[in-house]
VOPAGU-2260 file (C-alpha; in pm, 1 decimal, decimal comma):
REM VOPAGU-2260
SITE   aa  ch    i         X         Y         Z
SITE  MET   A    0   12519,3    9566,4   11111,9
SITE  GLU   A    1   12219,2    9697,6   10918,3
SITE  LEU   A    2   11990,5    9461,9   10726,5
SITE  PHE   A    3   12115,9    9576,5   10386,0
SITE  GLU   A    4   12473,5    9516,6   10503,3
SITE  ARG   A    5   12384,5    9160,3   10603,0
SITE  ILE   A    6   12232,8    9101,3   10260,8
SITE  LYS   A    7   12549,3    9233,1   10097,4
SITE  LYS   A    8   12753,9    9000,5   10315,4
SITE  ILE   A    9   12546,1    8707,8   10187,4
SITE  GLY   A   10   12639,2    8815,1    9836,4
SITE  LYS   A   11   13007,6    8803,8    9925,9
SITE  VAL   A   12   13024,8    8496,4   10150,2
SITE  VAL   A   13   12735,0    8262,7   10059,3
SITE  ALA   A   14   12628,2    8358,7    9708,8
SITE  THR   A   15   12860,3    8472,8    9435,5
SITE  SER   A   16   12715,9    8824,6    9414,9
SITE  ASP   A   17   12413,0    9041,5    9488,1
SITE  SER   A   18   12278,5    8956,2    9143,8
SITE  ALA   A   19   12297,7    8586,0    9233,3
SITE  ILE   A   20   12070,8    8650,0    9533,5
SITE  ALA   A   21   11826,8    8840,3    9312,3
SITE  ALA   A   22   11821,6    8554,6    9061,2
SITE  ALA   A   23   11769,6    8298,0    9338,1
SITE  ILE   A   24   11457,4    8475,3    9466,5
SITE  GLY   A   25   11321,9    8565,8    9121,5
SITE  MET   A   26   11379,1    8942,0    9128,4
SITE  LYS   A   27   11524,6    9184,9    8879,3
SITE  GLN   A   28   11884,4    9259,7    8972,9
SITE  SER   A   29   11838,8    9636,2    8931,2
SITE  THR   A   30   11536,2    9642,4    9162,9
SITE  PHE   A   31   11706,1    9426,4    9424,8
SITE  SER   A   32   12026,4    9631,2    9418,5
SITE  GLY   A   33   11821,1    9946,2    9468,7
SITE  TYR   A   34   11711,4    9814,2    9807,5
SITE  LEU   A   35   12067,1    9762,9    9933,6
SITE  ASN   A   36   12102,9   10093,9   10113,0
SITE  GLU   A   37   11992,0   10243,5   10442,7
SITE  GLN   A   38   11711,1   10450,6   10292,2
SITE  ARG   A   39   11538,8   10165,2   10103,8
SITE  GLN   A   40   11634,4    9860,2   10307,8
SITE  HIS   A   41   11278,0    9839,8   10449,6
SITE  ASN   A   42   11182,7    9681,1   10116,5
SITE  LEU   A   43   11403,8    9384,0   10202,6
SITE  TRP   A   44   11193,3    9258,7   10494,4
SITE  PRO   A   45   10924,6    9085,0   10282,4
SITE  LEU   A   46   11205,0    8915,8   10083,7
SITE  LEU   A   47   11374,0    8749,4   10382,3
SITE  PRO   A   48   11161,7    8429,2   10371,6
SITE  LEU   A   49   11256,5    8389,8   10004,8
SITE  ILE   A   50   11624,5    8438,6   10085,8
SITE  LEU   A   51   11607,8    8176,9   10362,4
SITE  GLU   A   52   11437,0    7936,8   10123,1
SITE  ALA   A   53   11701,7    7995,5    9857,0
SITE  PHE   A   54   11989,7    7966,0   10107,0
SITE  PRO   A   55   11862,3    7725,4   10376,5
SITE  HIS   A   56   12194,5    7706,0   10561,1
SITE  LEU   A   57   12165,2    8074,6   10662,1
SITE  SER   A   58   12073,2    8144,4   11023,7
SITE  ARG   A   59   11731,8    8305,6   11050,3
SITE  GLN   A   60   11831,3    8480,9   11371,6
SITE  TRP   A   61   12134,6    8635,9   11205,0
SITE  LEU   A   62   11947,3    8734,5   10888,4
SITE  TYR   A   63   11656,3    8899,1   11069,4
SITE  PHE   A   64   11823,4    9039,2   11377,5
SITE  GLY   A   65   12202,5    9024,8   11326,2
SITE  GLU   A   66   12235,9    8795,5   11627,8
SITE  GLY   A   67   12467,6    8495,0   11649,7
SITE  PRO   A   68   12668,1    8335,1   11369,0
SITE  MET   A   69   12576,8    8369,2   11003,9
SITE  LEU   A   70   12533,2    7998,7   10933,1
SITE  LYS   A   71   12262,1    7780,9   11081,0
SITE  ASP   A   72   12447,0    7482,6   11232,4
SITE  ALA   A   73   12619,8    7679,4   11504,6
SITE  GLN   A   74   12308,1    7891,1   11557,2
SITE  GLN   A   75   12093,1    7588,0   11630,3
SITE  GLU   A   76   12301,6    7504,9   11938,0
SITE  THR   A   77   12243,3    7856,7   12070,7
SITE  ALA   A   78   11869,3    7839,0   11996,2
SITE  GLU   A   79   11834,1    7516,8   12192,6
SITE  ARG   A   80   11956,7    7696,3   12505,9
SITE  THR   A   81   11714,7    7986,5   12464,8
SITE  VAL   A   82   11436,1    8001,9   12723,8
SITE  TYR   A   83   11126,6    8192,7   12614,0
SITE  PRO   A   84   10873,1    8352,4   12850,6
SITE  ASP   A   85   10558,8    8148,0   12906,7
SITE  ASP   A   86   10318,4    8402,3   12762,8
SITE  PRO   A   87   10162,3    8459,3   12418,0
SITE  LEU   A   88   10455,8    8646,7   12263,4
SITE  GLY   A   89   10701,1    8403,7   12423,1
SITE  ARG   A   90   10517,9    8109,4   12265,2
SITE  ILE   A   91   10520,5    8283,8   11926,6
SITE  ALA   A   92   10895,9    8345,1   11956,9
SITE  ALA   A   93   10960,0    7980,5   12050,2
SITE  LEU   A   94   10752,1    7852,1   11757,8
SITE  THR   A   95   10875,4    8083,1   11484,0
SITE  GLY   A   96   11208,2    8234,8   11587,1
SITE  LEU   A   97   11065,0    8585,1   11536,1
SITE  ASN   A   98   11208,2    8863,6   11748,4
SITE  THR   A   99   10891,4    8954,6   11937,0
SITE  HIS   A  100   11058,7    9262,3   12086,8
SITE  ASP   A  101   11067,3    9413,5   11737,7
SITE  ALA   A  102   10749,2    9598,3   11635,7
SITE  LEU   A  103   10844,5    9567,8   11268,6
SITE  GLN   A  104   10861,1    9188,7   11295,2
SITE  LEU   A  105   10525,4    9176,6   11472,1
SITE  GLN   A  106   10378,0    9413,1   11214,9
SITE  LEU   A  107   10454,5    9154,3   10946,9
SITE  ALA   A  108   10342,2    8862,1   11164,3
SITE  PHE   A  109   10011,2    9018,9   11270,8
SITE  GLY   A  110    9926,7    9215,0   10955,9
SITE  VAL   A  111    9873,7    9546,7   11134,5
SITE  ASP   A  112   10017,2    9893,5   11089,5
SITE  TYR   A  113   10344,0    9976,2   11265,1
SITE  SER   A  114   10186,4   10278,0   11436,9
SITE  GLU   A  115    9929,9   10044,0   11596,3
SITE  ILE   A  116   10162,9    9761,7   11698,4
SITE  ARG   A  117   10437,9    9977,1   11851,1
SITE  PRO   A  118   10248,1   10126,5   12148,5
SITE  TRP   A  119   10075,8    9793,1   12215,1
SITE  LEU   A  120   10412,6    9614,6   12220,3
SITE  GLY   A  121   10563,4    9872,6   12456,3
SITE  THR   A  122   10280,7    9824,0   12706,8
SITE  TYR   A  123   10302,8    9446,6   12672,4
SITE  LEU   A  124   10677,9    9433,3   12740,0
SITE  LEU   A  125   10646,9    9661,1   13044,1
SITE  ALA   A  126   10375,5    9435,6   13187,5
SITE  ARG   A  127   10587,8    9127,6   13118,3
SITE  GLU   A  128   10888,0    9285,0   13293,2
SITE  ALA   A  129   10676,4    9369,0   13597,8
SITE  MET   A  130   10540,7    9013,1   13609,3
SITE  GLN   A  131   10888,7    8861,2   13584,7
SITE  LYS   A  132   11015,1    9086,9   13860,7
SITE  TRP   A  133   10718,4    8991,2   14081,4
SITE  ARG   A  134   10788,5    8621,3   14033,3
SITE  ALA   A  135   11161,8    8661,0   14095,6
SITE  GLU   A  136   11092,7    8842,8   14421,6
SITE  GLY   A  137   10839,6    8580,9   14533,2
SITE  GLY   A  138   10555,9    8828,1   14542,2
SITE  THR   A  139   10219,9    8750,2   14697,1
SITE  GLU   A  140    9887,6    8721,8   14517,2
SITE  GLU   A  141    9784,3    9057,5   14658,6
SITE  THR   A  142   10082,3    9231,1   14497,4
SITE  MET   A  143   10052,7    9049,9   14163,1
SITE  PRO   A  144   10074,0    9302,9   13876,4
SITE  GLU   A  145    9847,5    9304,5   13573,3
SITE  PRO   A  146    9958,5    9038,0   13324,8
SITE  PRO   A  147   10043,3    9133,5   12965,0
SITE  ALA   A  148    9737,2    9217,0   12757,0
SITE  ARG   A  149    9577,5    8958,4   12532,4
SITE  ILE   A  150    9681,1    8963,6   12169,5
SITE  PRO   A  151    9377,4    9089,6   11971,6
SITE  ASP   A  152    9191,6    8803,9   11803,2
SITE  ALA   A  153    9216,1    8963,2   11457,8
SITE  TRP   A  154    9595,4    8976,0   11487,6
SITE  LEU   A  155    9614,9    8614,2   11601,1
SITE  ASN   A  156    9386,6    8493,9   11323,1
SITE  TYR   A  157    9612,4    8665,5   11069,4
SITE  PHE   A  158    9917,3    8507,7   11232,3
SITE  TRP   A  159    9746,2    8168,2   11234,8
SITE  GLY   A  160    9663,9    8191,4   10865,1
SITE  HIS   A  161   10028,5    8259,9   10774,4
SITE  TYR   A  162   10226,0    8061,4   11031,9
SITE  GLY   A  163    9996,4    7778,8   11145,4
SITE  PRO   A  164    9991,0    7760,9   11530,8
SITE  ASN   A  165    9633,5    7790,6   11653,9
SITE  PRO   A  166    9526,3    8103,3   11846,6
SITE  GLY   A  167    9394,1    7921,4   12154,9
SITE  TRP   A  168    9724,5    7761,2   12240,2
SITE  ILE   A  169    9919,8    8080,2   12174,0
SITE  GLN   A  170    9687,4    8288,3   12389,9
SITE  TYR   A  171    9658,5    8050,6   12686,2
SITE  GLY   A  172    9924,4    7778,9   12653,6
SITE  ASP   A  173    9867,7    7427,3   12784,0
SITE  HIS   A  174    9548,3    7385,9   12983,9
SITE  PRO   A  175    9646,7    7348,0   13352,8
SITE  HIS   A  176    9350,4    7128,6   13454,9
SITE  GLY   A  177    9285,9    6904,6   13158,5
SITE  SER   A  178    9367,6    6807,9   12805,7
SITE  ALA   A  179    9215,5    7097,1   12616,3
SITE  PRO   A  180    9291,8    7041,2   12248,8
SITE  LYS   A  181    9553,0    7261,2   12089,0
SITE  LEU   A  182    9388,0    7231,9   11749,5
SITE  MET   A  183    9086,3    7455,5   11711,5
SITE  PRO   A  184    8842,1    7497,2   11422,0
SITE  ASN   A  185    8952,5    7757,7   11175,1
SITE  PRO   A  186    8738,7    8066,3   11251,0
SITE  LEU   A  187    8690,3    8109,6   10876,2
SITE  SER   A  188    8596,3    7746,5   10807,2
SITE  LYS   A  189    8218,9    7808,9   10822,1
SITE  GLU   A  190    8253,0    8105,0   10590,1
SITE  LEU   A  191    8468,7    7900,6   10353,9
SITE  ASP   A  192    8214,0    7616,3   10356,0
SITE  LYS   A  193    7940,9    7868,1   10275,6
SITE  LEU   A  194    8142,2    8011,1    9986,4
SITE  HIS   A  195    8215,6    7662,7    9851,6
SITE  ALA   A  196    7842,6    7578,2    9866,0
SITE  GLN   A  197    7758,4    7900,3    9681,2
SITE  LEU   A  198    8021,0    7822,1    9420,7
SITE  ASP   A  199    7883,8    7470,1    9370,5
SITE  ALA   A  200    7530,1    7607,2    9334,0
SITE  ALA   A  201    7647,6    7868,3    9083,8
SITE  GLU   A  202    7825,3    7600,7    8879,5
SITE  ARG   A  203    7511,2    7384,6    8878,6
SITE  ASN   A  204    7300,0    7679,9    8768,1
SITE  LEU   A  205    7547,1    7763,6    8495,4
SITE  HIS   A  206    7543,2    7402,3    8373,8
SITE  ALA   A  207    7161,1    7406,7    8370,0
SITE  LEU   A  208    7158,2    7733,3    8172,8
SITE  HIS   A  209    7402,5    7590,3    7918,2
SITE  GLN   A  210    7188,6    7279,4    7883,8
SITE  GLN   A  211    6870,6    7485,1    7845,4
SITE  LYS   A  212    7036,7    7702,3    7583,6
SITE  TRP   A  213    7155,3    7396,0    7394,2
SITE  MET   A  214    6806,7    7242,5    7397,1
SITE  THR   A  215    6649,1    7572,2    7282,6
SITE  GLU   A  216    6897,5    7612,8    6999,4
SITE  ASP   A  217    6854,5    7248,6    6899,0
SITE  GLY   A  218    6475,3    7287,2    6896,1
SITE  ALA   A  219    6501,5    7601,9    6687,9
SITE  ASP   A  220    6724,0    7424,0    6437,0
SITE  GLN   A  221    6476,8    7136,7    6410,0
SITE  GLY   A  222    6190,5    7385,5    6360,7
SITE  ASP   A  223    6376,3    7556,4    6076,1
SITE  GLU   A  224    6440,1    7222,6    5911,6
SITE  GLY   A  225    6067,5    7134,9    5941,4
SITE  LEU   A  226    5966,9    7461,0    5779,2
SITE  ALA   A  227    6215,6    7402,1    5502,1
SITE  ARG   A  228    6058,9    7064,8    5425,2
SITE  MET   A  229    5699,3    7205,5    5405,6
SITE  PRO   A  230    5568,4    7280,1    5048,6
SITE  HIS   A  231    5551,5    7649,0    4972,8
SITE  THR   A  232    5214,7    7759,5    4825,9
SITE  ALA   A  233    5163,4    8089,6    4656,1
SITE  PRO   A  234    4902,2    8306,7    4830,8
SITE  GLY   A  235    4674,5    8310,6    4524,2
SITE  ASN   A  236    4656,8    7929,8    4508,3
SITE  ARG   A  237    4522,2    7878,6    4864,9
């Protein structure tokens, strides 16, 4: 079932109509209806979080991927039995429910172009498959294949900013020899602090300029009043 067909099914089963879905997510009905076809259904992907928020009993897995039952309660039991690979993409899938085999889903999660994410994902999944096969066969250290590539830091920082889990834990998992913290400083925190300091300084400067202008205008007014009170003498009488 295509994505637009799943959305139409929501309009028939969960909501009262397609226009009811559009109203629930704050869209014009004509615009929303225009997306409900195979050619324009790609426009629906950014709207899925809004649809889930408007209809919280929908199964995310069904809405995004067409997998499992339509409603959440039964889907939760299936999700609890799902075992995710212990690698960066596996941890992302476990935390978010995203289908990390889908380049389109990762494009949205990482904020990169589809043409860039697709070849990277293909290489990653092949390396994961080789690693899983090696473990299942009890391979030796000498025959250990190359592990899946690291997720680029820029992609993880984008993911972190939108979904929350910190990059260090996603990239490396639990520390095997100690209690390395899962929470890491936001890589943009120093830059944000710098911008806040600049903003505060600019506001102080603006306040000082306003005060200086007020004092100048007040002094000018007082000077005019003083001149008005001085006796005017004709030039010939000096």
